[in-house]
N, C-alpha and C positions, 0 to 999 in steps of 0.2 A: 560157612563155606570159604570165606576169604582167609580166616585164620588157619584153616586146614591147608589151604594152598600155600600160604606163607610158610607154614611149618614144613611142608614137603619140600618147598624150594630151598629152605634153610638147610634141610638134611642133604639134599642133592648138592648144594653149593659146598657144604662141608666135605662130602665125599669127593667131590671134584677137586677141592683144594688138597685133600689128603693124597689123591692120586697124583696130582701135579708135583707135590713135594717128593713123593716116593719115586717118581719117574725122572727127577732131575739127574740123579746119579744112580743108575740102575745097577743093582746087585741082584744076582739070581743064584738059585741053588742048582747044582748039577745033579746028575743021577745018583751020586753017592751022598746026597744031602749036604754037601759042602757049599758054602757060599763062595761065589766067584765074583771078582771085580772086572769091570770092563777096563779097557786100556785108558779110557777117558777118566774114569774114577781113580785109577791107579796114579795117573799124572796129577789129578786134583789133590789127592792126599799127599803126594810127594811135595807139591808146591805149598800146601797148607802147613806141613810140619817143617819146611825148610826155614821158616822164620823163627828165630830163637825165642822171641817173646810169645809167639803163638804156641810153640811147643811147650813152654812153661805153663801157659794157661791150660793146655790140654792135659798136662801132668796133674795140675791142681784139680781139674774136673774128674779125672780118672781116679785120683787118690781119695776123693771125698765121697762119702755115701750119699749125702744130700747137699748139693752145692747150689748156692744162689748167686745171682749176678752181683748182689751187694757184697757178698763175701769176696768174690773175685776182685771187685772194685777196691776193696780195702787192702787186698793182698798185693796188688800191682799199682805202682805209681804212674798210671796212665789215665787219660781222660775217659769219660763215659763213652764218647763217640768212638775212640780208638778201641776200647774193649768191645763195643758193639760190632765194629768192623771185623775184629779178630774172630768173634763168635760166629758171625755170618759166614766167614770163610771156612771155619771148621764145620759148620752145619752143612754148607753146600758141598763140602767134600765127603760128607756122610760120617764124619768122625764123632759128631755129637748130635743129639736130638734136643730140641728146646721145647719144653712144656711151658705154656703160658697160662697164668691165672691173673686176670685183670692186668695190672701194670707190672706184675712180677714175672720173671723168667727163671726157669730151673733147667739148666743144661745137664744132660746126662751123657756119659761116655758110651759109645757104641763099641763095646769090646769085641764082638764078632767081626765087625768090619776091620778093626785094628789087627786082629789075629789073621784074618784073611790077607790083609795088606802085607804083614810080615812074612807070611808063607810065600806070597808071590814075589816079594823082594828077595827072599832067600833062594829062589829059583833062577835068579839072573846069573 
């Protein structure tokens, strides 16, 4: 009984964390199934890509099929803490998603968010 309760709680906690991550920067689809950015997310993405080093990191992630943080660390002459900060900024803007396996992190480019951002930017 205790194990089942712990398992259920673990599942609920996981779902809650996933909702919390997804709701940080809300994107939603309109009636025509296009993703839309909130003004807040649009500003967050603009801020995230305004840093030249962060933009280079984003380009590396977007250009690689399977990217690891170790590869990024080898590619850029910055400390692990600085790389972690840049990845956190890109993730909170919604430009990347980071899958974690143990101590390893695998960032992936969120191409749909980027395309939506570029579309909104071109409408200015």
